[in-house]
C-alpha positions as CSV (number, residue, x, y, z in Angstrom):
1,M,53.6,-78.6,-75.0
2,L,57.1,-80.0,-74.4
3,A,60.2,-78.4,-76.0
4,Y,61.2,-81.9,-77.3
5,E,58.9,-84.8,-77.6
6,P,59.8,-87.6,-80.0
7,R,56.9,-88.9,-82.0
8,S,57.8,-92.5,-81.7
9,A,60.3,-94.8,-80.0
10,A,62.3,-94.7,-83.3
11,D,62.7,-90.9,-82.8
12,C,64.1,-91.4,-79.3
13,S,67.7,-92.7,-79.3
14,C,67.1,-94.3,-75.9
15,G,64.4,-96.6,-77.4
16,V,61.8,-95.6,-74.8
17,G,58.3,-94.9,-76.1
18,T,56.9,-91.5,-75.8
19,L,54.2,-90.4,-73.5
20,G,50.9,-90.8,-75.4
21,K,48.3,-88.1,-74.9
22,D,45.9,-90.8,-73.7
23,G,48.5,-92.1,-71.2
24,R,48.6,-95.6,-72.7
25,D,52.4,-95.5,-73.1
26,A,53.0,-93.8,-69.8
27,H,53.9,-95.1,-66.3
28,R,53.4,-92.8,-63.4
29,V,56.3,-92.6,-61.0
30,S,56.4,-90.9,-57.6
31,V,59.6,-89.7,-56.1
32,T,60.5,-87.9,-52.9
33,L,62.8,-84.9,-53.3
34,S,64.4,-82.9,-50.6
35,K,63.0,-79.4,-50.3
36,S,66.2,-77.9,-51.7
37,Q,66.1,-80.3,-54.7
38,H,62.5,-79.4,-55.5
39,D,63.2,-75.7,-55.0
40,E,66.1,-75.8,-57.4
41,L,64.1,-77.8,-60.0
42,A,61.3,-75.3,-59.7
43,R,63.7,-72.4,-60.1
44,I,65.2,-73.9,-63.2
45,A,61.7,-74.7,-64.6
46,R,60.5,-71.2,-64.1
47,K,63.6,-69.7,-65.6
48,Q,63.2,-71.9,-68.7
49,G,59.4,-71.5,-68.9
50,M,58.6,-75.2,-68.5
51,T,57.4,-77.6,-65.8
52,V,59.4,-79.5,-63.2
53,A,57.8,-82.7,-64.6
54,W,59.3,-82.0,-68.1
55,L,62.7,-81.5,-66.6
56,V,62.5,-84.8,-64.7
57,R,61.3,-86.7,-67.8
58,R,64.1,-85.2,-69.9
59,A,66.7,-86.0,-67.2
60,A,65.5,-89.6,-67.2
61,E,65.7,-89.8,-70.9
62,R,69.2,-88.3,-70.9
63,L,70.4,-90.8,-68.3
64,I,69.0,-93.7,-70.3
65,E,70.7,-92.4,-73.5
66,Q,74.0,-92.0,-71.6
67,E,73.8,-95.5,-70.1
68,N,73.0,-97.1,-73.5
69,G,75.9,-95.2,-75.2
70,G,73.4,-93.5,-77.6
71,P,73.6,-90.1,-79.0
72,M,72.8,-87.3,-76.6
73,L,69.9,-85.1,-77.9
74,P,70.0,-81.4,-77.0
75,L,68.2,-80.6,-73.8
76,M,66.7,-77.5,-75.4
77,L,66.2,-75.5,-72.2
78,D,66.1,-72.2,-74.2
79,P,62.5,-70.9,-73.8
80,Q,62.4,-69.7,-77.4
81,H,62.5,-73.4,-78.5
82,A,59.9,-74.5,-76.0
83,Q,56.4,-75.0,-77.4
84,R,53.8,-74.1,-74.9
């Protein structure tokens, strides 16, 4: 489970819908990272007890919030806040 997962688009200041468990509200995106980028993301993910995918989703959400001038929600990288 993600450390932060808004329940609806209204809960997300960026206005982007959440990823539904059935995938209906999701779009799969493929990206190519350098080895060093992937290694660093994997290191951070392991340290925080979460997945690289979660880190990338949260980074995208933060960028959208920043671009839209909305409030920045806490990243919550502290593993004690993460629900697994």
